[in-house]
C-alpha positions as CSV (number, residue, x, y, z in Angstrom):
1,L,28.3,22.2,12.5
2,E,30.7,22.1,9.6
3,V,28.6,21.6,6.5
4,A,29.0,21.4,2.8
5,P,27.8,24.8,1.6
6,E,25.6,23.2,-1.1
7,A,23.9,20.8,1.3
8,M,20.2,20.9,2.0
9,L,18.9,21.3,5.5
10,A,17.1,18.0,5.5
11,D,20.2,16.1,4.8
12,V,22.2,17.8,7.5
13,L,19.5,17.3,10.1
14,R,19.2,13.6,9.2
15,N,22.8,12.6,8.4
16,Q,24.9,14.8,10.7
17,L,22.6,15.3,13.6
18,G,20.7,12.0,13.4
19,L,17.3,13.7,13.6
20,T,15.6,11.1,11.4
21,G,12.1,12.3,12.5
22,V,12.7,14.6,9.5
23,K,11.5,12.4,6.6
24,K,12.3,12.5,2.9
25,G,9.4,11.4,0.8
26,C,10.1,13.2,-2.5
27,D,13.1,15.5,-2.2
28,R,11.2,17.9,-4.4
29,G,9.1,19.8,-1.9
30,D,5.9,18.1,-3.0
31,C,4.9,15.9,0.0
32,G,5.7,17.9,3.2
33,T,7.3,15.1,5.1
34,C,10.5,17.0,5.6
35,T,8.7,20.0,7.2
36,V,10.5,21.7,10.1
37,I,10.0,25.0,11.9
38,M,12.7,27.7,11.3
39,N,12.4,30.9,13.4
40,G,8.6,30.2,13.8
41,E,7.8,29.4,10.2
42,A,7.1,25.9,8.8
43,I,9.5,25.3,5.9
44,L,10.4,22.4,3.6
45,S,13.9,21.4,4.7
46,C,14.6,19.4,1.5
47,L,14.4,22.6,-0.5
48,T,16.2,24.8,2.0
49,P,20.0,25.3,1.6
50,V,21.6,24.7,5.0
51,M,23.4,28.0,4.8
52,Q,20.0,29.7,5.1
53,A,19.6,28.2,8.5
54,A,22.9,29.6,9.9
55,G,22.2,31.2,13.3
56,K,18.5,30.4,13.2
57,E,16.3,28.2,15.6
58,I,15.2,24.9,14.0
59,I,12.5,22.8,15.6
60,T,12.1,19.2,14.5
61,V,9.6,16.7,15.8
62,E,12.2,15.5,18.3
63,G,11.9,18.9,19.9
64,L,8.2,18.9,20.5
65,A,8.1,16.8,23.7
66,L,9.9,19.0,26.2
67,E,11.2,17.5,29.4
68,G,9.5,14.2,28.5
69,K,6.0,15.7,28.3
70,L,4.2,15.4,25.0
71,H,3.1,18.5,23.2
72,P,-0.7,19.0,23.2
73,L,-0.6,18.2,19.4
74,Q,1.2,14.9,20.0
75,E,-1.4,14.0,22.7
76,A,-4.3,14.9,20.4
77,F,-2.9,13.0,17.4
78,I,-2.8,9.9,19.6
79,Q,-6.2,10.4,21.1
80,C,-7.9,11.2,17.8
81,A,-6.4,8.2,16.0
82,A,-4.7,10.6,13.6
83,V,-1.6,8.4,13.3
84,Q,-1.5,5.4,10.9
85,C,1.7,4.6,9.0
86,G,3.3,7.5,10.7
87,F,5.5,8.7,7.8
88,C,3.7,12.0,7.3
89,T,3.1,12.6,11.0
90,P,6.3,14.5,12.0
91,G,5.8,17.1,9.1
92,M,2.1,17.3,9.8
93,L,2.7,18.0,13.5
94,L,5.2,20.8,12.7
95,S,2.9,22.5,10.2
96,A,0.2,22.4,12.8
97,K,2.5,23.8,15.6
98,A,3.6,26.7,13.4
99,L,-0.1,27.5,12.8
100,L,-1.1,27.3,16.5
101,D,1.9,29.3,17.7
102,Q,0.7,32.2,15.5
103,N,-3.1,31.5,15.7
104,P,-4.3,29.4,18.7
105,N,-7.9,29.7,17.7
106,P,-8.0,28.7,14.0
107,T,-11.0,27.8,11.9
108,I,-11.2,24.5,10.2
109,E,-10.5,26.2,6.9
110,E,-7.3,27.8,8.4
111,V,-6.2,24.3,9.6
112,R,-6.8,22.9,6.2
113,E,-4.8,25.7,4.6
114,A,-1.9,25.2,7.1
115,I,-1.5,21.5,6.3
116,S,-2.3,21.8,2.6
117,G,1.4,21.2,1.8
118,N,1.5,18.0,3.9
119,L,0.3,14.9,2.1
120,C,-1.3,11.9,3.8
121,R,-2.3,8.7,2.0
122,C,-3.7,6.8,5.1
123,T,-6.1,8.9,7.2
124,G,-8.3,10.9,4.9
125,Y,-7.2,14.0,6.9
126,E,-10.4,14.2,9.0
127,K,-8.8,12.7,12.1
128,I,-5.8,15.0,11.7
129,I,-8.1,18.0,11.5
130,D,-9.9,16.8,14.6
131,A,-6.6,16.4,16.4
132,I,-5.4,19.9,15.5
133,M,-8.7,21.5,16.6
134,L,-8.6,19.6,19.9
135,A,-5.0,20.6,20.6
136,A,-5.9,24.2,19.8
137,K,-8.7,24.0,22.4
138,R,-6.4,22.5,25.0
139,I,-3.7,25.1,24.4
140,R,-6.3,27.9,24.8
141,S,-7.7,26.4,28.0
142,G,-4.3,25.7,29.5
143,G,-4.1,22.0,28.7
144,G,-7.4,20.7,30.0
145,E,-8.4,17.1,29.1
146,E,-11.4,17.7,26.8
147,K,-13.1,14.4,25.9
148,G,-15.4,13.3,23.2
149,V,-13.3,13.3,20.1
150,L,-13.2,9.5,19.8
151,A,-16.7,8.0,19.8
152,P,-17.1,5.8,22.9
153,A,-17.0,2.1,22.2
154,K,-20.4,0.3,22.5
155,E,-20.9,-1.9,25.5
156,S,-19.3,-5.3,25.0
157,A,-19.0,-8.5,26.9
158,T,-15.3,-8.3,26.3
159,R,-12.8,-6.5,28.6
160,I,-10.3,-5.4,25.9
161,V,-11.5,-6.3,22.4
162,A,-14.0,-3.8,20.9
163,K,-12.8,-1.1,23.4
164,S,-11.2,2.2,22.3
165,V,-7.5,1.9,23.1
166,R,-4.4,3.9,22.1
167,R,-2.4,2.5,19.3
168,V,0.7,0.7,20.7
169,D,2.9,2.3,18.1
170,A,1.5,5.8,18.2
171,L,3.9,7.3,20.8
172,E,7.1,6.5,18.7
173,K,5.4,7.9,15.6
174,V,4.4,11.2,17.1
175,T,7.9,11.7,18.7
176,G,10.0,10.9,15.6
177,K,11.4,7.7,17.2
178,A,9.8,5.3,14.7
179,I,12.5,3.9,12.5
180,F,11.8,3.6,8.8
181,A,14.3,1.9,6.4
182,D,16.0,5.1,5.3
183,D,16.6,6.1,8.9
184,L,19.0,3.1,9.4
185,S,22.7,3.2,8.8
186,F,25.7,0.9,9.7
187,E,29.4,1.6,9.9
188,G,31.1,0.9,6.6
189,M,27.8,1.0,4.8
190,L,27.9,1.1,1.0
191,Y,25.3,2.8,-1.2
192,A,23.5,1.1,-4.1
193,K,22.1,2.3,-7.4
194,V,20.2,0.5,-10.1
195,L,20.8,1.0,-13.9
196,R,17.3,0.9,-15.5
197,A,16.3,0.4,-19.1
198,P,15.4,3.5,-21.1
199,L,13.5,1.4,-23.7
200,P,10.1,-0.4,-23.3
201,H,11.2,-3.5,-25.3
202,A,14.7,-4.4,-26.4
203,R,17.2,-7.3,-26.6
204,I,20.3,-6.8,-24.5
205,K,23.3,-7.3,-26.8
206,K,26.2,-6.3,-24.6
207,I,26.9,-4.7,-21.2
208,E,30.3,-2.9,-20.7
209,T,31.4,-2.0,-17.2
210,G,35.1,-1.2,-17.9
211,E,34.8,2.5,-17.2
212,V,33.0,1.9,-14.0
213,E,35.6,-0.4,-12.7
214,K,38.2,2.5,-12.9
215,L,36.0,4.8,-10.7
216,E,37.5,5.2,-7.2
217,G,35.0,4.2,-4.5
218,V,33.0,1.6,-6.5
219,R,33.0,-1.7,-4.6
220,A,30.7,-3.9,-6.8
221,I,29.2,-4.0,-10.2
222,L,26.6,-6.8,-10.8
223,T,24.7,-8.0,-13.9
224,A,22.5,-11.0,-14.4
225,K,25.5,-13.3,-14.8
226,D,26.5,-12.6,-11.2
227,I,23.3,-14.0,-9.6
228,P,24.2,-17.2,-7.8
229,G,20.7,-18.6,-7.6
230,E,17.4,-18.1,-9.5
231,N,17.0,-15.0,-11.7
232,R,13.2,-15.0,-11.6
233,I,10.9,-13.7,-9.0
234,G,7.1,-13.4,-8.7
235,I,4.8,-13.3,-5.8
236,L,2.4,-15.9,-7.1
237,G,5.2,-18.4,-7.4
238,G,5.5,-21.5,-9.6
239,P,5.0,-20.8,-13.3
240,F,4.2,-17.2,-12.5
241,K,7.8,-16.3,-11.6
242,D,8.5,-14.2,-14.7
243,Q,10.4,-11.1,-13.6
244,P,14.2,-11.1,-13.7
245,V,16.0,-9.5,-10.8
246,L,18.5,-8.2,-13.4
247,C,17.5,-8.5,-17.0
248,D,19.4,-11.3,-18.8
249,D,17.7,-11.6,-22.3
250,K,15.8,-8.5,-22.9
251,V,14.1,-5.5,-21.2
252,R,10.3,-5.3,-21.2
253,F,9.4,-1.9,-19.8
254,V,11.0,1.5,-19.2
255,G,12.5,1.0,-15.7
256,D,13.5,-2.7,-15.9
257,A,16.6,-3.4,-13.8
258,V,19.8,-4.1,-15.9
259,A,22.7,-3.7,-13.5
260,L,23.7,-2.8,-9.9
261,V,26.5,-0.9,-8.3
262,A,27.6,-0.4,-4.7
263,A,29.9,2.4,-3.8
264,E,31.2,4.3,-0.8
265,S,28.9,7.2,-1.3
266,E,25.5,7.8,-3.0
267,E,27.2,10.3,-5.3
268,I,29.8,7.9,-6.5
269,A,27.1,5.2,-7.1
270,E,25.1,7.7,-9.1
271,E,28.1,8.5,-11.2
272,A,29.0,4.9,-11.7
273,I,25.6,4.0,-13.0
274,K,26.0,6.6,-15.8
275,L,29.3,5.0,-16.9
276,I,27.8,1.5,-17.6
277,K,27.3,1.1,-21.4
278,V,24.5,-1.1,-22.6
279,E,24.0,-2.0,-26.3
280,Y,20.3,-2.7,-27.1
281,E,18.5,-4.1,-30.1
282,E,15.2,-2.3,-30.1
283,L,12.1,-4.5,-30.5
284,P,8.6,-3.4,-31.4
285,P,6.6,-2.7,-28.2
286,V,2.9,-3.3,-27.5
287,F,1.0,-1.1,-25.1
288,D,-2.7,-1.8,-25.9
289,P,-3.9,-5.1,-24.4
290,L,-6.4,-5.5,-27.2
291,E,-3.5,-5.3,-29.7
292,A,-1.4,-7.6,-27.4
293,M,-4.1,-10.3,-27.6
294,K,-3.7,-10.6,-31.4
295,E,-1.7,-13.5,-32.8
296,D,0.6,-11.2,-34.8
297,S,1.4,-8.9,-31.9
298,P,4.9,-8.4,-30.5
299,K,5.3,-11.0,-27.7
300,V,6.4,-9.8,-24.3
301,H,7.0,-13.3,-23.0
302,G,6.8,-16.6,-24.8
303,D,4.3,-17.3,-27.6
304,S,1.3,-15.5,-26.3
305,N,0.5,-12.3,-24.3
306,I,-2.6,-13.9,-22.8
307,V,-1.4,-15.2,-19.5
308,A,-4.6,-16.4,-17.9
309,H,-8.3,-16.8,-18.8
310,R,-10.7,-17.0,-15.9
311,K,-14.3,-18.2,-16.6
312,I,-17.3,-18.0,-14.3
313,Y,-20.5,-19.4,-15.9
314,K,-23.8,-20.0,-14.1
315,G,-27.2,-20.9,-15.4
316,D,-28.4,-20.2,-19.0
317,V,-27.2,-16.7,-20.0
318,E,-28.8,-16.7,-23.5
319,G,-32.1,-17.9,-22.1
320,G,-31.9,-15.1,-19.5
321,F,-31.5,-12.5,-22.1
322,Q,-34.3,-13.9,-24.2
323,K,-36.6,-13.5,-21.2
324,S,-35.4,-10.0,-20.4
325,D,-37.7,-7.1,-21.3
326,I,-34.8,-4.6,-21.2
327,I,-31.1,-5.1,-22.1
328,V,-28.4,-2.6,-21.4
329,E,-24.9,-2.9,-23.0
330,G,-21.9,-0.8,-22.2
331,S,-18.1,-0.5,-22.6
332,Y,-15.9,0.9,-19.9
333,K,-12.2,1.6,-19.4
334,T,-10.2,2.3,-16.2
335,P,-6.7,3.6,-16.2
336,F,-3.5,2.9,-14.3
337,Y,-3.4,4.3,-10.7
338,E,-0.3,5.1,-8.7
339,H,-0.2,4.0,-5.1
340,A,1.6,7.2,-4.1
341,F,2.7,6.0,-0.7
342,L,4.8,8.7,0.9
343,E,7.8,6.6,1.8
344,P,9.8,5.6,-1.2
345,E,11.0,1.9,-1.3
346,A,14.1,1.5,0.9
347,G,16.2,-1.1,2.6
348,I,19.6,-2.2,4.0
349,A,21.1,-5.7,3.9
350,R,24.0,-7.1,5.9
351,V,25.8,-10.5,5.9
352,D,27.4,-11.9,9.1
353,E,30.6,-14.0,9.4
354,A,28.6,-17.3,9.0
355,G,27.0,-16.1,5.8
356,N,23.6,-15.4,7.2
357,I,21.9,-12.4,5.6
358,T,19.6,-9.9,7.3
359,V,17.4,-7.5,5.3
360,W,15.8,-4.5,6.9
361,A,13.2,-3.0,4.5
362,C,9.7,-1.7,4.1
363,T,7.4,-4.4,3.0
364,Q,3.9,-5.8,3.4
365,F,5.0,-9.4,3.3
366,P,8.3,-10.3,5.1
367,S,7.9,-14.0,4.6
368,D,7.7,-13.7,0.9
369,V,10.7,-11.4,0.8
370,R,12.7,-14.1,2.7
371,E,11.8,-16.8,0.2
372,E,12.6,-14.6,-2.9
373,V,15.9,-13.4,-1.4
374,A,17.0,-17.0,-0.5
375,N,16.1,-18.3,-4.0
376,V,18.0,-15.5,-5.7
377,L,21.1,-16.1,-3.5
378,G,20.8,-19.8,-3.8
379,V,20.7,-20.4,0.0
380,P,18.2,-22.1,2.3
381,F,15.4,-20.0,3.7
382,N,16.9,-20.3,7.2
383,K,20.0,-18.3,6.2
384,V,17.8,-15.2,5.4
385,R,16.2,-13.0,8.0
386,V,13.8,-10.2,7.0
387,I,13.0,-7.5,9.5
388,Q,10.2,-5.2,8.4
389,T,11.0,-1.6,9.3
390,K,8.2,0.8,9.8
391,T,6.5,1.1,6.5
392,G,5.3,4.4,5.2
393,G,2.2,3.3,3.3
394,G,1.8,0.3,1.0
395,F,-1.8,-0.1,-0.3
396,G,-0.7,-3.2,-2.2
397,A,2.5,-2.2,-4.0
398,K,4.8,-3.1,-1.2
399,L,3.7,-6.7,-1.4
400,D,6.1,-7.0,-4.3
401,I,9.9,-7.2,-4.4
402,S,11.6,-3.9,-4.9
403,V,15.0,-3.2,-3.2
404,H,15.2,-6.5,-1.4
405,C,17.0,-8.8,-3.8
406,H,19.3,-6.1,-5.1
407,I,20.6,-5.1,-1.6
408,A,21.0,-8.7,-0.6
409,L,23.0,-9.5,-3.8
410,L,25.3,-6.6,-3.2
411,A,25.8,-7.3,0.5
412,F,26.5,-11.0,-0.4
413,K,29.1,-9.9,-3.0
414,T,30.9,-7.2,-0.9
415,G,30.5,-8.5,2.6
416,K,29.5,-5.0,3.6
417,P,26.1,-3.5,4.6
418,V,24.4,-2.1,1.5
419,K,21.6,0.5,1.5
420,L,19.3,1.4,-1.4
421,V,16.7,4.1,-1.4
422,Y,14.6,4.8,-4.4
423,T,14.1,8.4,-5.7
424,R,10.5,9.4,-6.0
425,E,10.8,9.2,-9.8
426,E,12.3,5.7,-9.5
427,S,9.5,4.6,-7.2
428,I,6.8,5.8,-9.6
429,M,8.6,4.3,-12.6
430,T,9.0,0.8,-11.1
431,S,6.2,0.3,-8.5
432,T,3.2,-1.7,-9.4
433,K,-0.1,0.1,-10.4
434,R,-3.8,-0.7,-10.3
435,H,-4.6,-2.8,-13.3
436,P,-6.2,-0.8,-16.2
437,F,-9.3,-2.7,-17.4
438,I,-11.2,-2.8,-20.7
439,I,-14.7,-4.0,-19.8
440,K,-17.7,-5.0,-21.9
441,Y,-21.0,-5.5,-20.0
442,K,-24.5,-6.7,-21.0
443,T,-27.3,-6.7,-18.4
444,G,-30.8,-8.0,-18.9
445,A,-33.8,-7.4,-16.7
446,T,-37.6,-7.8,-16.5
447,K,-39.8,-4.7,-16.7
448,E,-40.3,-5.1,-12.9
449,G,-36.5,-4.5,-12.5
450,R,-35.5,-8.1,-11.7
451,I,-32.0,-8.8,-13.2
452,L,-32.1,-12.1,-15.2
453,A,-28.7,-12.2,-16.8
454,V,-25.2,-10.6,-16.8
455,E,-22.5,-11.2,-19.4
456,A,-19.1,-9.5,-19.1
457,E,-15.7,-9.5,-20.6
458,L,-12.8,-8.2,-18.5
459,I,-9.4,-7.5,-20.0
460,G,-6.7,-6.6,-17.5
461,N,-3.4,-5.0,-18.6
462,T,-0.8,-6.6,-16.3
463,G,2.1,-4.8,-17.9
464,A,5.6,-6.3,-18.4
465,Y,5.4,-8.8,-15.6
466,L,2.6,-10.6,-13.7
467,S,2.9,-9.6,-10.1
468,Y,-0.6,-10.4,-8.9
469,G,-2.2,-10.2,-12.4
470,P,-4.1,-13.5,-12.6
471,A,-5.3,-13.2,-9.0
472,V,-6.6,-9.7,-9.6
473,L,-8.5,-10.8,-12.7
474,T,-9.9,-13.8,-10.8
475,R,-11.2,-11.6,-8.0
476,A,-12.6,-9.1,-10.6
477,A,-14.5,-12.0,-12.3
478,V,-15.9,-13.3,-9.0
479,H,-17.2,-9.9,-8.1
480,A,-18.3,-8.8,-11.6
481,T,-22.1,-9.2,-11.0
482,G,-21.9,-6.8,-8.0
483,P,-23.7,-7.6,-4.8
484,Y,-26.8,-8.6,-6.7
485,D,-28.7,-12.0,-7.0
486,V,-28.3,-12.9,-10.7
487,P,-29.4,-16.3,-11.8
488,N,-27.6,-16.4,-15.2
489,V,-24.0,-15.3,-15.5
490,K,-21.2,-15.5,-18.0
491,I,-17.9,-13.8,-17.1
492,N,-14.7,-14.1,-19.1
493,A,-11.6,-12.4,-17.6
494,Y,-8.2,-12.2,-19.3
495,T,-4.7,-11.2,-17.9
496,V,-2.6,-9.7,-20.7
497,Y,1.1,-8.8,-21.0
498,T,2.1,-5.5,-22.5
499,N,5.3,-3.4,-22.4
500,C,3.7,-1.0,-19.9
501,C,4.7,-0.6,-16.3
502,I,3.8,-3.5,-14.0
503,S,0.3,-3.8,-12.6
504,G,-0.2,-5.5,-9.3
505,A,-2.1,-5.4,-6.0
506,M,-3.9,-2.2,-5.1
507,R,-6.7,-1.6,-2.6
508,G,-9.8,-3.5,-3.8
509,F,-7.7,-5.9,-6.0
510,G,-9.8,-5.8,-9.2
511,V,-13.1,-5.1,-7.6
512,P,-13.1,-1.2,-7.9
513,Q,-12.7,-1.6,-11.7
514,V,-15.7,-3.9,-12.2
515,A,-17.7,-1.8,-9.6
516,I,-17.4,1.2,-11.9
517,A,-18.9,-0.9,-14.7
518,H,-21.7,-2.8,-12.9
519,E,-22.8,0.3,-11.1
520,T,-23.1,2.3,-14.3
521,Q,-25.0,-0.5,-15.8
522,M,-27.5,-0.4,-12.8
523,D,-27.9,3.4,-13.2
524,R,-28.6,3.1,-16.9
525,L,-31.0,0.2,-16.3
526,A,-32.9,2.2,-13.7
527,E,-33.1,5.1,-16.1
528,K,-34.6,2.9,-18.9
529,L,-37.0,1.3,-16.4
530,G,-38.0,4.7,-15.0
531,V,-37.3,3.6,-11.4
532,D,-35.2,5.0,-8.6
533,S,-31.7,3.6,-8.9
534,L,-31.5,2.8,-5.2
535,E,-34.8,1.0,-5.4
536,L,-33.5,-1.1,-8.3
537,R,-30.6,-2.1,-6.2
538,L,-32.9,-3.1,-3.3
539,R,-34.9,-5.3,-5.6
540,N,-31.8,-7.3,-6.6
541,A,-29.7,-7.1,-3.4
542,F,-28.1,-10.2,-1.9
543,T,-29.9,-11.6,1.1
544,V,-29.4,-14.7,3.2
545,G,-30.0,-17.6,0.9
546,S,-28.7,-15.8,-2.3
547,V,-26.4,-17.8,-4.6
548,T,-23.4,-15.9,-5.9
549,A,-22.0,-16.2,-9.4
550,T,-19.6,-18.9,-8.2
551,R,-22.6,-20.8,-6.6
552,Q,-21.7,-19.9,-3.0
553,V,-24.8,-19.9,-0.9
554,L,-24.8,-16.9,1.5
555,E,-25.9,-18.7,4.6
556,H,-25.2,-16.2,7.3
557,S,-25.6,-12.4,7.9
558,V,-25.9,-10.3,4.7
559,G,-26.1,-6.7,5.7
560,F,-26.5,-5.2,2.2
561,K,-30.2,-4.5,2.2
562,K,-30.1,-3.0,5.7
563,T,-27.2,-0.8,4.6
564,L,-29.1,0.4,1.5
565,Q,-32.2,1.1,3.5
566,Q,-30.3,3.2,6.0
567,A,-28.6,5.1,3.1
568,Q,-32.1,5.7,1.7
569,E,-33.2,7.3,4.9
570,I,-30.1,9.5,5.1
571,T,-30.3,10.6,1.5
572,A,-34.0,11.4,1.9
573,K,-33.1,13.8,4.7
574,W,-30.3,15.3,2.6
575,R,-32.6,15.9,-0.4
576,R,-35.0,17.8,1.8
577,E,-32.2,19.9,3.2
578,I,-30.2,20.6,0.0
579,H,-31.1,23.8,-1.7
580,N,-29.8,24.7,-5.2
581,E,-29.9,28.5,-5.5
582,E,-31.3,29.9,-8.7
583,G,-28.8,31.4,-11.0
584,S,-25.9,29.6,-9.3
585,T,-23.6,27.4,-11.3
586,K,-23.1,25.1,-8.3
587,R,-25.4,22.2,-7.9
588,K,-25.6,19.7,-5.0
589,G,-27.0,16.2,-5.5
590,V,-26.9,12.7,-4.2
591,G,-25.4,9.7,-6.0
592,I,-25.0,6.0,-5.1
593,G,-22.4,3.4,-5.8
594,V,-22.0,0.0,-4.1
595,M,-19.5,-2.9,-4.2
596,W,-18.9,-6.1,-2.4
597,Y,-15.5,-7.3,-1.5
598,G,-14.2,-10.7,-0.3
599,I,-11.8,-10.8,2.6
600,G,-8.6,-12.7,2.2
601,N,-7.0,-14.4,-0.8
602,T,-9.6,-15.5,-3.2
603,G,-10.0,-19.3,-3.4
604,H,-6.7,-20.0,-1.7
605,P,-5.6,-20.9,1.9
606,N,-4.8,-17.9,4.0
607,P,-2.4,-19.3,6.7
608,S,-0.9,-17.3,9.5
609,G,0.9,-18.4,12.7
610,A,1.8,-16.9,16.1
611,F,3.5,-17.7,19.3
612,V,2.1,-16.4,22.6
613,E,4.3,-16.5,25.7
614,L,2.8,-15.8,29.2
615,L,5.7,-14.6,31.4
616,D,6.2,-15.1,35.1
617,D,5.2,-11.5,36.0
618,G,1.8,-11.8,34.2
619,S,3.0,-9.9,31.1
620,A,2.9,-11.6,27.7
621,S,4.8,-11.6,24.3
622,V,3.2,-12.2,20.9
623,L,5.5,-13.2,18.0
624,T,4.3,-13.2,14.4
625,S,5.7,-12.0,11.1
626,C,2.5,-10.1,10.4
627,A,3.3,-6.8,8.8
628,E,2.0,-3.7,10.6
629,I,1.9,-0.9,7.9
630,G,-0.4,1.5,9.7
631,Q,-3.6,-0.5,9.7
632,G,-3.3,-1.1,13.5
633,S,-2.6,-4.9,13.5
634,D,-0.1,-4.7,16.4
635,T,-2.7,-3.0,18.5
636,V,-5.4,-5.5,17.6
637,L,-3.2,-8.5,18.2
638,A,-2.3,-7.1,21.6
639,Q,-6.0,-6.7,22.4
640,I,-6.8,-10.3,21.4
641,A,-3.9,-11.7,23.4
642,A,-4.9,-9.6,26.4
643,E,-8.5,-10.7,26.2
644,E,-7.7,-14.4,26.1
645,L,-5.1,-14.2,28.8
646,G,-7.1,-12.0,31.2
647,I,-4.7,-9.1,31.1
648,D,-6.5,-5.8,31.6
649,D,-3.8,-3.5,30.2
650,I,-2.6,-4.0,26.6
651,G,0.6,-2.2,27.7
652,R,1.6,-5.5,29.3
653,V,1.4,-7.3,26.0
654,K,4.4,-6.8,23.7
655,V,3.9,-7.6,20.0
656,Y,7.0,-8.6,18.0
657,S,5.9,-8.5,14.4
658,G,7.2,-8.2,10.9
659,D,10.3,-10.4,11.6
660,T,10.8,-13.8,9.9
661,I,12.4,-15.4,13.0
662,T,8.8,-15.4,14.2
663,P,6.1,-17.7,12.8
664,Y,5.0,-17.3,9.2
665,A,2.1,-14.8,8.6
666,R,0.3,-14.0,5.4
667,G,1.0,-10.7,3.7
668,T,-0.8,-7.7,4.9
669,S,-3.5,-7.4,2.2
670,A,-7.1,-8.1,1.5
671,S,-8.2,-6.8,4.9
672,G,-7.4,-10.2,6.5
673,Q,-4.9,-9.7,9.3
674,T,-7.4,-9.2,12.2
675,Y,-9.3,-12.3,11.2
676,I,-6.5,-14.6,10.2
677,T,-3.4,-13.6,12.2
678,G,-5.8,-12.5,15.0
679,N,-7.2,-16.0,15.2
680,A,-3.7,-17.5,15.2
681,V,-2.9,-15.3,18.2
682,R,-6.3,-16.2,19.9
683,L,-5.7,-19.9,19.6
684,A,-2.1,-19.6,20.8
685,A,-3.2,-17.5,23.8
686,I,-5.9,-20.0,24.7
687,E,-3.2,-22.7,24.8
688,A,-0.9,-20.5,26.8
689,R,-3.6,-19.8,29.3
């Protein structure tokens, strides 16, 4: 190869050799997704100058399956369900191979040490460790098929559903063939960069682009005035569309998008962004939601920073406290949390001769991306097609718009394919976070430990724009009493603007924050009553017939008490077996925390659609825009279709998902795809049958 002497090995492998199994998650050597083996040693290719590789043997994930036969590690990763989103998988496999090549009989601690530089946000690592240990055993035994790593499925009346099957996407993920957005490229492709605000709150006075226009290789410069359609987006729609695609009046947090460029190379685009001059008039920012709620506070939008106020009242709270023998009050705070998905936001957009635009990008919600892109371009929805590429983790943040509208605008303007990939710093700066909460709780109970009243105030910092803010606070309010039968409830929840980074959907969607508070209240109450904290939970646990804070009657199975009782048996055993050595500074103990969580979008319809086609040879196709982001929905939908159609092998069911030319599907969130899109597939399969 002829290479630029200053180039890094990862870029040469990906861009010149097309070995896109080498992933780039951070470009800083922090995540391990770029791991390859050089002369027998696992190295980080994003930090390795390519000249250091001259004359050396390099193994990437594409080189593990020799002569079409999977390496024992690849087989074990599939069998042990160690593959989810798949973005970390190639680097993880190569770190494991380097270990087993040198030490085919490692301890679990040695395995943990070997993969300690490879981050994974999906699996929790246990399945990965299982897979590496299984592969080591097979290598030592000459490749025998040891069983027993996956627990056998319980006997079921179904043929396919509820059986252990291999993930339908696992093979491409362990071989490096899975295509993520940054792995795509088109002839004549341009590269995009975004100019972002350096201030948390400022009015835009002037944007000068004259210097950029002189730079050779720059093909487009866009500001808010160049947007042909709407310049406001927001996943909740309607009055909650508050975020400009490119800021037109003012910037509201550090990282707000101000201008776009498209250029013939990433380096030129980076240089061009630096030449754009923006004149700002600084405005006072507000970061504390309590300050933001005051009448005289700086306003992020409009006349008030309080966006939504959700109330859940039930019974007579004051009367409940009057009858209580013990009252516990507490104040709690939770911080921002970063999703830390390993794949930075990325995408490519292309316009055809008829003006139809296609967007390939990571996302949890292709249908919403189509609508937002169409509205921003000012075209009908049917002119926009969104194809979800493999998505390297999401956890909620990839429900929102990131690169999608920007690349669509630039492709629309230039007529060329346009690619945008966030840096890790840009991703952390702009992606949504878990909402920080300020919480006040008051809990009243009888001396027997029966909770009579709960009052809570929840204040959620939604940051500069709403994203899912009101919905998160609604769900938090609904779940604020915990899974406990409380007759008297008063919950007030507020969504508040600040000039902080944007808060949005994150796993649990407001419930983890209130769980921290209501569970601490339960422990403090148990301490005051002098009863075991688990026993106190049992006395107040939801059962069939319980009425929730929103007056929903739980009419069907409620497994909470049974779960607690089983936990009680397990912890009793642990307590007998745990020994705290005298003189040691280490102590082992048992704690408890519980939460309840509603599936699907709270209080709203959760529609999904699917087509199922039974073909002449007995195979079947399933079409849905449901986003597979590593949770396994493609596999589950194939199982459901096979079950209803009487097909015994899910390999004969092909699932086409994450593409908006297929029927609409809800976003992948709130643990709902199996139930909702799964039922759409089930009903379609019944009709096809």
